[in-house]
N, C-alpha and C positions, 0 to 999 in steps of 0.2 A: 188722538182727536185733533183735527185741524180746525183752528179758529180763524175765521175771516172777519175783518172789520164790518160792523153793522153800518147801515145807511146813516144812522144817527152819529156814530163815531166819525165817519167820513165828513159829514156835514159840520160837525163841531170843529174838526181840524181845519176844514176849508175856511170856516168863518175866522178862525184864529189867524190863518195865513193871510186872508183878505185884510184883516185889521192891521196886521204887521206891515203889509204892503201899502198902507195909506188909504185903504178902501176905494180902490179904483173901480170905475163903472165898466160893465160889459165884459168882465173876465171871469164870470162865475164858473164856467166849465174848466178853465185853466186851473183855478184853485181847487176845484173838486177833484180833478185828476191828480194833481200834485199831492193832495191830502191822501187820496187812496194809495198812491205809490208809496208815500212815506209810511203809512200804517202797515202796509204789507211788508215793506223792508224791515221795519221794527220787529214784526212777528218772526221773520226769517232769522234775524239776529238773535232773538230770544230763543227760538227753537234750537239754534246751534249752541247755545250756552246751557242747555239743560243738563242736569247731573248725569243723565244716561249717556251723554256723549263726551263727558269729561274724562 
């Protein structure tokens, strides 16, 4: 089963990234896309570490 990050997951991560960056204005899409990329990358890393592949 392939898990993809939900809209809520992405928005929460984007908000965290935005806060960490000092809450700059006008960069919503940048943080959203970065959050989506990070979450997908984390899933790939997790998938590679499953007991089935060890």
